[in-house]
All heavy atoms as a GROMACS GRO file, in nm:
protein
  563
    1MET      N    1  17.976   7.893 -12.456
    1MET     CA    2  17.959   8.002 -12.361
    1MET      C    3  17.872   8.109 -12.423
    1MET      O    4  17.870   8.129 -12.543
    1MET     CB    5  18.093   8.062 -12.323
    1MET     CG    6  18.178   7.972 -12.236
    1MET     SD    7  18.332   8.050 -12.185
    1MET     CE    8  18.269   8.177 -12.079
    2CYS      N    9  17.804   8.178 -12.339
    2CYS     CA   10  17.717   8.287 -12.382
    2CYS      C   11  17.802   8.398 -12.444
    2CYS      O   12  17.913   8.425 -12.399
    2CYS     CB   13  17.639   8.339 -12.262
    2CYS     SG   14  17.514   8.460 -12.306
    3LYS      N   15  17.748   8.462 -12.544
    3LYS     CA   16  17.821   8.568 -12.613
    3LYS      C   17  17.807   8.704 -12.545
    3LYS      O   18  17.872   8.799 -12.583
    3LYS     CB   19  17.771   8.580 -12.758
    3LYS     CG   20  17.784   8.452 -12.836
    3LYS     CD   21  17.928   8.422 -12.866
    3LYS     CE   22  17.937   8.303 -12.958
    3LYS     NZ   23  18.037   8.209 -12.923
    4LYS      N   24  17.719   8.716 -12.446
    4LYS     CA   25  17.699   8.845 -12.380
    4LYS      C   26  17.821   8.881 -12.296
    4LYS      O   27  17.869   8.801 -12.217
    4LYS     CB   28  17.574   8.842 -12.293
    4LYS     CG   29  17.448   8.832 -12.375
    4LYS     CD   30  17.328   8.853 -12.289
    4LYS     CE   31  17.205   8.844 -12.378
    4LYS     NZ   32  17.086   8.888 -12.314
    5GLN      N   33  17.871   9.000 -12.312
    5GLN     CA   34  17.986   9.046 -12.237
    5GLN      C   35  17.945   9.111 -12.104
    5GLN      O   36  18.019   9.104 -12.007
    5GLN     CB   37  18.067   9.146 -12.320
    5GLN     CG   38  18.124   9.085 -12.446
    5GLN     CD   39  18.223   8.974 -12.416
    5GLN    OE1   40  18.305   8.985 -12.327
    5GLN    NE2   41  18.212   8.864 -12.489
    6ASP      N   42  17.829   9.173 -12.100
    6ASP     CA   43  17.781   9.241 -11.980
    6ASP      C   44  17.703   9.141 -11.895
    6ASP      O   45  17.591   9.104 -11.926
    6ASP     CB   46  17.691   9.359 -12.020
    6ASP     CG   47  17.629   9.429 -11.901
    6ASP    OD1   48  17.683   9.419 -11.790
    6ASP    OD2   49  17.526   9.494 -11.921
    7LEU      N   50  17.764   9.096 -11.785
    7LEU     CA   51  17.701   8.993 -11.703
    7LEU      C   52  17.567   9.037 -11.645
    7LEU      O   53  17.477   8.955 -11.629
    7LEU     CB   54  17.796   8.952 -11.590
    7LEU     CG   55  17.926   8.888 -11.635
    7LEU    CD1   56  18.014   8.861 -11.515
    7LEU    CD2   57  17.898   8.760 -11.712
    8ALA      N   58  17.553   9.165 -11.614
    8ALA     CA   59  17.428   9.214 -11.556
    8ALA      C   60  17.312   9.204 -11.654
    8ALA      O   61  17.196   9.205 -11.614
    8ALA     CB   62  17.445   9.358 -11.509
    9SER      N   63  17.340   9.193 -11.785
    9SER     CA   64  17.233   9.186 -11.884
    9SER      C   65  17.177   9.046 -11.901
    9SER      O   66  17.077   9.026 -11.969
    9SER     CB   67  17.282   9.238 -12.019
    9SER     OG   68  17.375   9.148 -12.076
   10HIS      N   69  17.237   8.947 -11.839
   10HIS     CA   70  17.185   8.810 -11.848
   10HIS      C   71  17.053   8.801 -11.772
   10HIS      O   72  17.041   8.847 -11.660
   10HIS     CB   73  17.283   8.709 -11.786
   10HIS     CG   74  17.395   8.673 -11.873
   10HIS    ND1   75  17.513   8.742 -11.874
   10HIS    CD2   76  17.409   8.575 -11.964
   10HIS    CE1   77  17.594   8.688 -11.961
   10HIS    NE2   78  17.535   8.587 -12.018
   11THR      N   79  16.958   8.737 -11.834
   11THR     CA   80  16.832   8.709 -11.767
   11THR      C   81  16.833   8.563 -11.725
   11THR      O   82  16.917   8.485 -11.769
   11THR     CB   83  16.713   8.733 -11.861
   11THR    OG1   84  16.723   8.642 -11.972
   11THR    CG2   85  16.708   8.877 -11.910
   12THR      N   86  16.738   8.526 -11.642
   12THR     CA   87  16.729   8.387 -11.598
   12THR      C   88  16.707   8.295 -11.718
   12THR      O   89  16.772   8.191 -11.730
   12THR     CB   90  16.616   8.370 -11.495
   12THR    OG1   91  16.645   8.458 -11.384
   12THR    CG2   92  16.606   8.228 -11.445
   13SER      N   93  16.617   8.333 -11.808
   13SER     CA   94  16.590   8.248 -11.925
   13SER      C   95  16.714   8.234 -12.013
   13SER      O   96  16.742   8.126 -12.066
   13SER     CB   97  16.471   8.299 -12.005
   13SER     OG   98  16.495   8.429 -12.054
   14CYS      N   99  16.793   8.339 -12.026
   14CYS     CA  100  16.918   8.332 -12.102
   14CYS      C  101  17.015   8.235 -12.034
   14CYS      O  102  17.077   8.152 -12.099
   14CYS     CB  103  16.981   8.471 -12.114
   14CYS     SG  104  17.143   8.474 -12.194
   15ALA      N  105  17.027   8.247 -11.902
   15ALA     CA  106  17.119   8.161 -11.828
   15ALA      C  107  17.078   8.014 -11.836
   15ALA      O  108  17.164   7.926 -11.844
   15ALA     CB  109  17.126   8.206 -11.683
   16ILE      N  110  16.949   7.987 -11.836
   16ILE     CA  111  16.903   7.848 -11.849
   16ILE      C  112  16.941   7.792 -11.985
   16ILE      O  113  16.982   7.676 -11.996
   16ILE     CB  114  16.751   7.839 -11.823
   16ILE    CG1  115  16.724   7.861 -11.673
   16ILE    CG2  116  16.694   7.705 -11.869
   16ILE    CD1  117  16.578   7.875 -11.636
   17LYS      N  118  16.936   7.875 -12.088
   17LYS     CA  119  16.974   7.832 -12.223
   17LYS      C  120  17.123   7.799 -12.232
   17LYS      O  121  17.166   7.725 -12.320
   17LYS     CB  122  16.939   7.939 -12.326
   17LYS     CG  123  16.790   7.956 -12.347
   17LYS     CD  124  16.762   8.069 -12.443
   17LYS     CE  125  16.612   8.097 -12.450
   17LYS     NZ  126  16.583   8.216 -12.530
   18CYS      N  127  17.202   7.853 -12.140
   18CYS     CA  128  17.347   7.829 -12.138
   18CYS      C  129  17.382   7.695 -12.076
   18CYS      O  130  17.501   7.660 -12.070
   18CYS     CB  131  17.418   7.940 -12.062
   18CYS     SG  132  17.412   8.101 -12.143
   19ALA      N  133  17.286   7.619 -12.030
   19ALA     CA  134  17.313   7.495 -11.957
   19ALA      C  135  17.399   7.397 -12.036
   19ALA      O  136  17.485   7.329 -11.981
   19ALA     CB  137  17.182   7.428 -11.916
   20LYS      N  138  17.377   7.390 -12.166
   20LYS     CA  139  17.451   7.294 -12.248
   20LYS      C  140  17.601   7.319 -12.246
   20LYS      O  141  17.681   7.226 -12.247
   20LYS     CB  142  17.397   7.297 -12.391
   20LYS     CG  143  17.447   7.186 -12.476
   20LYS     CD  144  17.377   7.183 -12.610
   20LYS     CE  145  17.415   7.059 -12.687
   20LYS     NZ  146  17.343   7.049 -12.812
   21SER      N  147  17.641   7.446 -12.240
   21SER     CA  148  17.784   7.478 -12.240
   21SER      C  149  17.844   7.478 -12.100
   21SER      O  150  17.965   7.481 -12.085
   21SER     CB  151  17.809   7.613 -12.308
   21SER     OG  152  17.745   7.717 -12.237
   22GLY      N  153  17.761   7.474 -11.998
   22GLY     CA  154  17.809   7.468 -11.860
   22GLY      C  155  17.815   7.604 -11.795
   22GLY      O  156  17.805   7.708 -11.860
   23TYR      N  157  17.830   7.600 -11.665
   23TYR     CA  158  17.833   7.722 -11.584
   23TYR      C  159  17.967   7.738 -11.517
   23TYR      O  160  18.052   7.649 -11.518
   23TYR     CB  161  17.723   7.716 -11.477
   23TYR     CG  162  17.585   7.712 -11.537
   23TYR    CD1  163  17.510   7.596 -11.538
   23TYR    CD2  164  17.531   7.824 -11.596
   23TYR    CE1  165  17.384   7.592 -11.593
   23TYR    CE2  166  17.404   7.822 -11.652
   23TYR     CZ  167  17.331   7.706 -11.650
   23TYR     OH  168  17.207   7.702 -11.707
   24GLY      N  169  17.985   7.854 -11.455
   24GLY     CA  170  18.107   7.882 -11.383
   24GLY      C  171  18.098   8.015 -11.313
   24GLY      O  172  17.989   8.074 -11.305
   25LEU      N  173  18.208   8.061 -11.262
   25LEU     CA  174  18.215   8.187 -11.189
   25LEU      C  175  18.310   8.282 -11.258
   25LEU      O  176  18.413   8.241 -11.311
   25LEU     CB  177  18.268   8.164 -11.048
   25LEU     CG  178  18.182   8.086 -10.952
   25LEU    CD1  179  18.260   8.062 -10.823
   25LEU    CD2  180  18.055   8.162 -10.923
   26VAL      N  181  18.276   8.409 -11.254
   26VAL     CA  182  18.369   8.514 -11.294
   26VAL      C  183  18.427   8.566 -11.164
   26VAL      O  184  18.356   8.619 -11.079
   26VAL     CB  185  18.299   8.626 -11.373
   26VAL    CG1  186  18.398   8.736 -11.406
   26VAL    CG2  187  18.235   8.570 -11.499
   27MET      N  188  18.556   8.548 -11.149
   27MET     CA  189  18.625   8.587 -11.027
   27MET      C  190  18.644   8.739 -11.023
   27MET      O  191  18.626   8.807 -11.124
   27MET     CB  192  18.760   8.517 -11.019
   27MET     CG  193  18.753   8.365 -11.036
   27MET     SD  194  18.658   8.283 -10.908
   27MET     CE  195  18.781   8.276 -10.781
   28ALA      N  196  18.682   8.791 -10.908
   28ALA     CA  197  18.702   8.935 -10.891
   28ALA      C  198  18.803   8.991 -10.990
   28ALA      O  199  18.792   9.105 -11.034
   28ALA     CB  200  18.746   8.965 -10.748
   29ASP      N  201  18.902   8.909 -11.031
   29ASP     CA  202  19.003   8.955 -11.126
   29ASP      C  203  18.961   8.939 -11.272
   29ASP      O  204  19.038   8.963 -11.363
   29ASP     CB  205  19.136   8.883 -11.102
   29ASP     CG  206  19.129   8.733 -11.125
   29ASP    OD1  207  19.021   8.681 -11.162
   29ASP    OD2  208  19.232   8.666 -11.104
   30GLY      N  209  18.833   8.894 -11.293
   30GLY     CA  210  18.780   8.877 -11.427
   30GLY      C  211  18.802   8.738 -11.486
   30GLY      O  212  18.752   8.709 -11.595
   31LYS      N  213  18.875   8.653 -11.418
   31LYS     CA  214  18.902   8.518 -11.467
   31LYS      C  215  18.777   8.432 -11.453
   31LYS      O  216  18.705   8.439 -11.354
   31LYS     CB  217  19.016   8.457 -11.386
   31LYS     CG  218  19.056   8.318 -11.430
   31LYS     CD  219  19.171   8.267 -11.346
   31LYS     CE  220  19.204   8.125 -11.382
   31LYS     NZ  221  19.314   8.073 -11.300
   32PHE      N  222  18.750   8.349 -11.554
   32PHE     CA  223  18.635   8.257 -11.552
   32PHE      C  224  18.683   8.119 -11.514
   32PHE      O  225  18.779   8.067 -11.573
   32PHE     CB  226  18.569   8.253 -11.691
   32PHE     CG  227  18.450   8.162 -11.698
   32PHE    CD1  228  18.327   8.204 -11.652
   32PHE    CD2  229  18.462   8.034 -11.749
   32PHE    CE1  230  18.216   8.119 -11.658
   32PHE    CE2  231  18.353   7.948 -11.756
   32PHE     CZ  232  18.229   7.992 -11.710
   33VAL      N  233  18.617   8.057 -11.416
   33VAL     CA  234  18.647   7.919 -11.378
   33VAL      C  235  18.520   7.837 -11.392
   33VAL      O  236  18.412   7.881 -11.353
   33VAL     CB  237  18.706   7.907 -11.234
   33VAL    CG1  238  18.845   7.966 -11.229
   33VAL    CG2  239  18.617   7.972 -11.132
   34LYS      N  240  18.533   7.719 -11.450
   34LYS     CA  241  18.419   7.632 -11.480
   34LYS      C  242  18.375   7.554 -11.357
   34LYS      O  243  18.455   7.525 -11.269
   34LYS     CB  244  18.455   7.531 -11.589
   34LYS     CG  245  18.496   7.593 -11.720
   34LYS     CD  246  18.529   7.488 -11.823
   34LYS     CE  247  18.654   7.413 -11.783
   34LYS     NZ  248  18.698   7.316 -11.883
   35PHE      N  249  18.247   7.518 -11.356
   35PHE     CA  250  18.195   7.426 -11.255
   35PHE      C  251  18.217   7.283 -11.301
   35PHE      O  252  18.217   7.255 -11.422
   35PHE     CB  253  18.044   7.444 -11.236
   35PHE     CG  254  18.002   7.570 -11.165
   35PHE    CD1  255  17.869   7.607 -11.164
   35PHE    CD2  256  18.092   7.651 -11.099
   35PHE    CE1  257  17.827   7.721 -11.098
   35PHE    CE2  258  18.052   7.766 -11.034
   35PHE     CZ  259  17.918   7.801 -11.032
   36ASP      N  260  18.227   7.191 -11.206
   36ASP     CA  261  18.227   7.049 -11.238
   36ASP      C  262  18.084   7.009 -11.278
   36ASP      O  263  17.992   7.092 -11.274
   36ASP     CB  264  18.278   6.967 -11.120
   36ASP     CG  265  18.191   6.975 -10.994
   36ASP    OD1  266  18.097   7.059 -10.989
   36ASP    OD2  267  18.217   6.899 -10.900
   37GLU      N  268  18.065   6.886 -11.322
   37GLU     CA  269  17.932   6.842 -11.369
   37GLU      C  270  17.825   6.855 -11.261
   37GLU      O  271  17.713   6.896 -11.288
   37GLU     CB  272  17.938   6.699 -11.422
   37GLU     CG  273  18.007   6.688 -11.556
   37GLU     CD  274  17.940   6.773 -11.665
   37GLU    OE1  275  17.816   6.770 -11.676
   37GLU    OE2  276  18.012   6.843 -11.737
   38ALA      N  277  17.859   6.819 -11.138
   38ALA     CA  278  17.763   6.832 -11.028
   38ALA      C  279  17.726   6.979 -11.007
   38ALA      O  280  17.610   7.012 -10.982
   38ALA     CB  281  17.819   6.773 -10.899
   39GLY      N  282  17.822   7.066 -11.020
   39GLY     CA  283  17.798   7.210 -11.006
   39GLY      C  284  17.707   7.263 -11.115
   39GLY      O  285  17.621   7.348 -11.090
   40ASN      N  286  17.727   7.215 -11.238
   40ASN     CA  287  17.639   7.255 -11.348
   40ASN      C  288  17.495   7.216 -11.318
   40ASN      O  289  17.402   7.295 -11.340
   40ASN     CB  290  17.684   7.191 -11.479
   40ASN     CG  291  17.810   7.255 -11.534
   40ASN    OD1  292  17.835   7.373 -11.515
   40ASN    ND2  293  17.890   7.177 -11.602
   41ALA      N  294  17.474   7.096 -11.267
   41ALA     CA  295  17.339   7.050 -11.234
   41ALA      C  296  17.279   7.135 -11.121
   41ALA      O  297  17.161   7.171 -11.125
   41ALA     CB  298  17.342   6.903 -11.194
   42LYS      N  299  17.359   7.168 -11.021
   42LYS     CA  300  17.311   7.249 -10.908
   42LYS      C  301  17.277   7.391 -10.954
   42LYS      O  302  17.178   7.450 -10.910
   42LYS     CB  303  17.414   7.251 -10.796
   42LYS     CG  304  17.426   7.116 -10.728
   42LYS     CD  305  17.541   7.113 -10.629
   42LYS     CE  306  17.552   6.971 -10.573
   42LYS     NZ  307  17.666   6.954 -10.486
   43ALA      N  308  17.359   7.447 -11.042
   43ALA     CA  309  17.334   7.582 -11.093
   43ALA      C  310  17.205   7.585 -11.174
   43ALA      O  311  17.123   7.676 -11.159
   43ALA     CB  312  17.452   7.630 -11.178
   44LEU      N  313  17.185   7.485 -11.259
   44LEU     CA  314  17.064   7.479 -11.340
   44LEU      C  315  16.940   7.465 -11.252
   44LEU      O  316  16.840   7.533 -11.274
   44LEU     CB  317  17.071   7.364 -11.441
   44LEU     CG  318  16.952   7.349 -11.535
   44LEU    CD1  319  16.929   7.476 -11.618
   44LEU    CD2  320  16.972   7.230 -11.626
   45ALA      N  321  16.947   7.382 -11.150
   45ALA     CA  322  16.835   7.366 -11.058
   45ALA      C  323  16.804   7.497 -10.986
   45ALA      O  324  16.687   7.535 -10.971
   45ALA     CB  325  16.865   7.256 -10.957
   46ALA      N  326  16.907   7.570 -10.944
   46ALA     CA  327  16.887   7.698 -10.877
   46ALA      C  328  16.823   7.800 -10.971
   46ALA      O  329  16.734   7.875 -10.931
   46ALA     CB  330  17.020   7.751 -10.823
   47LEU      N  331  16.867   7.802 -11.097
   47LEU     CA  332  16.809   7.894 -11.195
   47LEU      C  333  16.662   7.862 -11.221
   47LEU      O  334  16.579   7.953 -11.232
   47LEU     CB  335  16.887   7.889 -11.326
   47LEU     CG  336  17.024   7.954 -11.322
   47LEU    CD1  337  17.107   7.912 -11.442
   47LEU    CD2  338  17.010   8.105 -11.316
   48LYS      N  339  16.630   7.734 -11.232
   48LYS     CA  340  16.491   7.695 -11.258
   48LYS      C  341  16.401   7.724 -11.138
   48LYS      O  342  16.282   7.746 -11.156
   48LYS     CB  343  16.484   7.547 -11.295
   48LYS     CG  344  16.538   7.519 -11.433
   48LYS     CD  345  16.527   7.373 -11.469
   48LYS     CE  346  16.569   7.347 -11.612
   48LYS     NZ  347  16.557   7.205 -11.648
   49ALA      N  348  16.458   7.729 -11.018
   49ALA     CA  349  16.378   7.750 -10.897
   49ALA      C  350  16.360   7.898 -10.862
   49ALA      O  351  16.271   7.932 -10.786
   49ALA     CB  352  16.443   7.678 -10.780
   50THR      N  353  16.444   7.985 -10.918
   50THR     CA  354  16.438   8.126 -10.878
   50THR      C  355  16.325   8.201 -10.946
   50THR      O  356  16.282   8.166 -11.056
   50THR     CB  357  16.572   8.198 -10.907
   50THR    OG1  358  16.568   8.328 -10.845
   50THR    CG2  359  16.597   8.215 -11.056
   51THR      N  360  16.280   8.306 -10.881
   51THR     CA  361  16.182   8.398 -10.941
   51THR      C  362  16.251   8.525 -10.988
   51THR      O  363  16.188   8.610 -11.049
   51THR     CB  364  16.071   8.434 -10.840
   51THR    OG1  365  16.131   8.494 -10.724
   51THR    CG2  366  15.992   8.311 -10.800
   52LYS      N  367  16.379   8.537 -10.960
   52LYS     CA  368  16.456   8.653 -11.002
   52LYS      C  369  16.478   8.647 -11.153
   52LYS      O  370  16.513   8.542 -11.206
   52LYS     CB  371  16.588   8.656 -10.927
   52LYS     CG  372  16.659   8.788 -10.938
   52LYS     CD  373  16.774   8.794 -10.839
   52LYS     CE  374  16.836   8.932 -10.847
   52LYS     NZ  375  16.948   8.947 -10.758
   53GLU      N  376  16.461   8.758 -11.222
   53GLU     CA  377  16.471   8.760 -11.367
   53GLU      C  378  16.602   8.817 -11.421
   53GLU      O  379  16.637   8.790 -11.535
   53GLU     CB  380  16.354   8.839 -11.427
   53GLU     CG  381  16.225   8.761 -11.429
   53GLU     CD  382  16.234   8.635 -11.515
   53GLU    OE1  383  16.288   8.641 -11.626
   53GLU    OE2  384  16.189   8.530 -11.467
   54LYS      N  385  16.674   8.898 -11.343
   54LYS     CA  386  16.798   8.957 -11.393
   54LYS      C  387  16.891   8.991 -11.278
   54LYS      O  388  16.855   8.972 -11.162
   54LYS     CB  389  16.770   9.080 -11.478
   54LYS     CG  390  16.694   9.190 -11.408
   54LYS     CD  391  16.662   9.302 -11.503
   54LYS     CE  392  16.574   9.404 -11.433
   54LYS     NZ  393  16.544   9.516 -11.516
   55ASP      N  394  17.009   9.041 -11.311
   55ASP     CA  395  17.113   9.073 -11.213
   55ASP      C  396  17.140   8.952 -11.124
   55ASP      O  397  17.136   8.958 -11.002
   55ASP     CB  398  17.073   9.195 -11.130
   55ASP     CG  399  17.191   9.251 -11.051
   55ASP    OD1  400  17.307   9.234 -11.097
   55ASP    OD2  401  17.169   9.308 -10.944
   56LEU      N  402  17.168   8.840 -11.188
   56LEU     CA  403  17.188   8.714 -11.119
   56LEU      C  404  17.326   8.710 -11.051
   56LEU      O  405  17.427   8.734 -11.114
   56LEU     CB  406  17.178   8.598 -11.216
   56LEU     CG  407  17.045   8.586 -11.289
   56LEU    CD1  408  17.055   8.484 -11.401
   56LEU    CD2  409  16.934   8.550 -11.192
   57LYS      N  410  17.324   8.680 -10.923
   57LYS     CA  411  17.447   8.662 -10.847
   57LYS      C  412  17.427   8.538 -10.762
   57LYS      O  413  17.316   8.509 -10.718
   57LYS     CB  414  17.475   8.782 -10.760
   57LYS     CG  415  17.506   8.905 -10.842
   57LYS     CD  416  17.536   9.023 -10.754
   57LYS     CE  417  17.566   9.140 -10.846
   57LYS     NZ  418  17.511   9.262 -10.801
   58ALA      N  419  17.535   8.465 -10.741
   58ALA     CA  420  17.524   8.341 -10.665
   58ALA      C  421  17.634   8.331 -10.561
   58ALA      O  422  17.744   8.381 -10.579
   58ALA     CB  423  17.533   8.221 -10.758
   59LYS      N  424  17.600   8.264 -10.452
   59LYS     CA  425  17.700   8.225 -10.353
   59LYS      C  426  17.728   8.078 -10.380
   59LYS      O  427  17.638   7.995 -10.377
   59LYS     CB  428  17.647   8.245 -10.211
   59LYS     CG  429  17.748   8.205 -10.107
   59LYS     CD  430  17.698   8.234  -9.968
   59LYS     CE  431  17.804   8.194  -9.866
   59LYS     NZ  432  17.757   8.219  -9.730
   60VAL      N  433  17.853   8.048 -10.409
   60VAL     CA  434  17.893   7.912 -10.443
   60VAL      C  435  17.993   7.863 -10.339
   60VAL      O  436  18.089   7.933 -10.307
   60VAL     CB  437  17.956   7.906 -10.584
   60VAL    CG1  438  18.005   7.767 -10.617
   60VAL    CG2  439  17.857   7.956 -10.688
   61THR      N  440  17.967   7.744 -10.288
   61THR     CA  441  18.060   7.681 -10.196
   61THR      C  442  18.125   7.564 -10.268
   61THR      O  443  18.056   7.486 -10.334
   61THR     CB  444  17.985   7.629 -10.071
   61THR    OG1  445  17.914   7.738 -10.012
   61THR    CG2  446  18.080   7.569  -9.971
   62GLY      N  447  18.256   7.554 -10.257
   62GLY     CA  448  18.326   7.445 -10.322
   62GLY      C  449  18.475   7.463 -10.311
   62GLY      O  450  18.524   7.547 -10.236
   63THR      N  451  18.546   7.384 -10.388
   63THR     CA  452  18.692   7.385 -10.386
   63THR      C  453  18.744   7.409 -10.528
   63THR      O  454  18.702   7.339 -10.620
   63THR     CB  455  18.745   7.250 -10.335
   63THR    OG1  456  18.687   7.223 -10.207
   63THR    CG2  457  18.896   7.250 -10.323
   64LEU      N  458  18.833   7.505 -10.541
   64LEU     CA  459  18.894   7.531 -10.671
   64LEU      C  460  19.003   7.429 -10.694
   64LEU      O  461  19.095   7.413 -10.614
   64LEU     CB  462  18.951   7.673 -10.675
   64LEU     CG  463  19.010   7.719 -10.807
   64LEU    CD1  464  18.905   7.714 -10.918
   64LEU    CD2  465  19.066   7.859 -10.795
   65ASP      N  466  18.990   7.355 -10.805
   65ASP     CA  467  19.087   7.252 -10.843
   65ASP      C  468  19.138   7.287 -10.982
   65ASP      O  469  19.078   7.250 -11.082
   65ASP     CB  470  19.019   7.114 -10.840
   65ASP     CG  471  19.115   7.002 -10.873
   65ASP    OD1  472  19.237   7.024 -10.870
   65ASP    OD2  473  19.066   6.891 -10.902
   66GLY      N  474  19.245   7.364 -10.987
   66GLY     CA  475  19.298   7.409 -11.116
   66GLY      C  476  19.205   7.512 -11.178
   66GLY      O  477  19.185   7.619 -11.124
   67GLU      N  478  19.145   7.476 -11.290
   67GLU     CA  479  19.054   7.566 -11.362
   67GLU      C  480  18.908   7.530 -11.340
   67GLU      O  481  18.820   7.583 -11.408
   67GLU     CB  482  19.085   7.561 -11.513
   67GLU     CG  483  19.224   7.606 -11.549
   67GLU     CD  484  19.246   7.755 -11.528
   67GLU    OE1  485  19.158   7.834 -11.566
   67GLU    OE2  486  19.351   7.791 -11.470
   68THR      N  487  18.880   7.439 -11.246
   68THR     CA  488  18.744   7.390 -11.223
   68THR      C  489  18.708   7.401 -11.075
   68THR      O  490  18.791   7.372 -10.989
   68THR     CB  491  18.731   7.243 -11.268
   68THR    OG1  492  18.771   7.233 -11.404
   68THR    CG2  493  18.590   7.192 -11.254
   69VAL      N  494  18.582   7.439 -11.049
   69VAL     CA  495  18.533   7.442 -10.912
   69VAL      C  496  18.457   7.313 -10.885
   69VAL      O  497  18.365   7.278 -10.959
   69VAL     CB  498  18.437   7.562 -10.888
   69VAL    CG1  499  18.384   7.560 -10.746
   69VAL    CG2  500  18.506   7.694 -10.919
   70GLN      N  501  18.498   7.241 -10.783
   70GLN     CA  502  18.426   7.122 -10.736
   70GLN      C  503  18.316   7.176 -10.644
   70GLN      O  504  18.342   7.209 -10.529
   70GLN     CB  505  18.520   7.028 -10.661
   70GLN     CG  506  18.643   6.986 -10.742
   70GLN     CD  507  18.609   6.911 -10.869
   70GLN    OE1  508  18.524   6.824 -10.869
   70GLN    NE2  509  18.675   6.947 -10.977
   71VAL      N  510  18.195   7.189 -10.696
   71VAL     CA  511  18.087   7.261 -10.629
   71VAL      C  512  18.016   7.175 -10.525
   71VAL      O  513  17.979   7.062 -10.551
   71VAL     CB  514  17.984   7.311 -10.734
   71VAL    CG1  515  17.869   7.382 -10.666
   71VAL    CG2  516  18.053   7.405 -10.834
   72GLU      N  517  17.998   7.235 -10.408
   72GLU     CA  518  17.919   7.173 -10.302
   72GLU      C  519  17.777   7.229 -10.300
   72GLU      O  520  17.681   7.155 -10.280
   72GLU     CB  521  17.985   7.193 -10.167
   72GLU     CG  522  18.119   7.122 -10.155
   72GLU     CD  523  18.193   7.158 -10.027
   72GLU    OE1  524  18.128   7.202  -9.929
   72GLU    OE2  525  18.316   7.144 -10.025
   73SER      N  526  17.765   7.361 -10.320
   73SER     CA  527  17.632   7.424 -10.319
   73SER      C  528  17.630   7.550 -10.404
   73SER      O  529  17.734   7.614 -10.422
   73SER     CB  530  17.587   7.457 -10.177
   73SER     OG  531  17.669   7.559 -10.122
   74VAL      N  532  17.510   7.582 -10.456
   74VAL     CA  533  17.487   7.705 -10.533
   74VAL      C  534  17.359   7.767 -10.480
   74VAL      O  535  17.254   7.703 -10.478
   74VAL     CB  536  17.469   7.677 -10.685
   74VAL    CG1  537  17.433   7.804 -10.759
   74VAL    CG2  538  17.593   7.612 -10.743
   75ASN      N  539  17.368   7.892 -10.435
   75ASN     CA  540  17.251   7.965 -10.387
   75ASN      C  541  17.245   8.099 -10.457
   75ASN      O  542  17.339   8.180 -10.444
   75ASN     CB  543  17.257   7.986 -10.236
   75ASN     CG  544  17.252   7.855 -10.161
   75ASN    OD1  545  17.157   7.781 -10.173
   75ASN    ND2  546  17.357   7.826 -10.085
   76LEU      N  547  17.138   8.123 -10.530
   76LEU     CA  548  17.122   8.253 -10.596
   76LEU      C  549  17.085   8.357 -10.492
   76LEU      O  550  17.007   8.330 -10.401
   76LEU     CB  551  17.015   8.246 -10.703
   76LEU     CG  552  17.051   8.163 -10.826
   76LEU    CD1  553  16.937   8.162 -10.925
   76LEU    CD2  554  17.177   8.217 -10.893
   77GLU      N  555  17.144   8.475 -10.504
   77GLU     CA  556  17.117   8.584 -10.410
   77GLU      C  557  17.023   8.685 -10.470
   77GLU      O  558  17.013   8.702 -10.586
   77GLU     CB  559  17.248   8.653 -10.371
   77GLU     CG  560  17.342   8.558 -10.301
   77GLU     CD  561  17.475   8.623 -10.263
   77GLU    OE1  562  17.510   8.729 -10.318
   77GLU    OE2  563  17.542   8.566 -10.178
   0.00000   0.00000   0.00000
């Protein structure tokens, strides 16, 4: 996982470098939930396609299964 504590300071290039450790969501209560493998691939594709450089936020559709999100779609906002 990335060592940055301030999520707003992540840049797109930083987030792409995090691909090896996987992606996930920080919930409103601060809890982190991981994406499944398909979700990791979708998140990486969305990051590579965006022109946005910072303040990354995403709309994720999927189902929470314990500590993992079974991702259907990832759209950067």
